[in-house]
Phi, psi and omega in degrees: 000159183289149177304327179303323182301318184287326173294323171298321186289327178296326184282315194282326189301309175305320180296319182296316179305310183300321180295320182291318178300327179289337177279349178293149185282125181299148178296137180296143175285133185287133181273131182303152174299331176301317179285330180289325181291315177306310182295326179281335185066033181197145177253131175263107184247126179271130182217174179281307181082359188229016182231103188296138186099334184238311161202128190202137179271119185282168176298340187270358179079019171247154178273143183215146177143168182299316181293329182283331185289329178291322174302311180301322179301308190294323181288326173294321187283328182266334181238358180075007177209117184288353176275349181277055184236129174252108184271146181228123175284133181219144177276167180301327182287331183280331202298320189283327181295317179299320178292315186285337182274345179086019177288330182228156179267321188220134177258109183235078191217079180014073188244132189271128171288125174223163183299310185296327182287326184278339185280162178302326185269003187259231189271008173071047176248154172234116184273151165277173177307148178292134181252347176208121176269117189230183171205155178287135178227191180223134182251129181222172177282135181300326181283358181283338184076010183273127176235001180220165174295323179303331179293353182247019177303135177077355186271164180264139180244126174278129179212152181291122174290138186062037179236167172300332180305315186288322184289316182294327175300311173306316184295310183295317181294319179291321177298334180257005178061037179255110178294150179201172175231114176279133177244119193261143182220158185267324184240153173309322186290315177303309181307308186294318188292318182298316175296319174295329176278359179087013175290337186226144172277338183213161172240139169240131177195182172301148192291330175298318183288318179302315181297314171307316178302302186294336178292342181260358176290151178307319179225082181307325183288352179278353186234148180227158176252126176302149181289332178298137179248139189261339186187172167266133179234082170286110179269134190216147170294163182214144174245165184287143183293151171096353180246086180296321178303308178298317180295314185294320178293318176292324178302311182280338171296314177303304186297328175300320177297323179288318182292320178300322171298309175318311185273006179071020180269117186244173180296323185284327190255358187305311179293328177296312181297322173306309184295319177298324185273337178283311184211016178249210185305331186257016185290345171275353186276084183302320175302311169306317182295320179292320180302316188267011173074021179278337169216167182084190189217037184289326172290321175304328178296334178265357187080016183243161173300148182300338184260025184301326176296323179294319179292319176295306180301319178302326186277318187225359182086179183278171182308315181300317178297321177296313179302312184287332175293330179248339182223011180285178190293343181264012183245161178285347184251031190298133169225122180300147186294318169059230186297342186267017168279164174287159187305319180292349174242029170087007179262191187260342187286120190212116180261132175300161182298141173266085174211000000 
């Protein structure tokens, strides 16, 4: 062929390649879980299902607890129906895989927020606000006479394997030079039974979990939780990392429950407060009108209905109501609010402004 042909080909070929590259199919934009949940018409929520006070299957076949009410609040705010939740019971070992694989949309299972879990190189989680400020504790038999960790030198501890609980126990006992024997279990039920059978001198877990376990014992008063705390355990719901729209929606739904308590808005008076802000005494209260979705577009910024807080509170009540329903003084799983009170009452729960 003539040399001129090859010269022309050399010029045309890069242009041809660019054209072909431009014709290539662009990668599809990932659809947020918020839209997937709406399209499905159901929220898939991962829970323990075995912790009274937090998530527990009743004899009537329904789930109840603080963690399950968070799921119900999210379903109410996103789908308009708190009952549109498909619960999946997960062990500690299963929970992160279930979230990253897409088996669940939301993890609401007494999970501690940590740096490694929150980082990109960790479990790939994005945490919502803390819903229960906890700490790791130790449960022993009252007649053992044990009051400190030193009193358990050389003894065996029932502990959940592969958890922050196991790591914390190792760190504390090593730092204090106390030898011990860990006996690892996958579920709280296995851990509790081993303890009751005398295979362990103590159980270590989040104090909330120990309290739930003890409430189910035949003689709860024969077991005590030591005063010593081994760690900080801020428990928070989590979504998969990388889906900002879904994470933002869940985050502000939880904040909405806390802010409602700050403002004295309850499940019983929510409709009255909406009416008052619409055409009654509170109609000039712009901040309240925005919070309730009567004016402005706060919900729209999240991809939610503007009255998403109203939907959530109407379904489950404010944060304080949820807490008292499952962990209040009239329950078998009573835990004083302490750090879990709102900030105006000496606790740590504090919602950013809705504006």
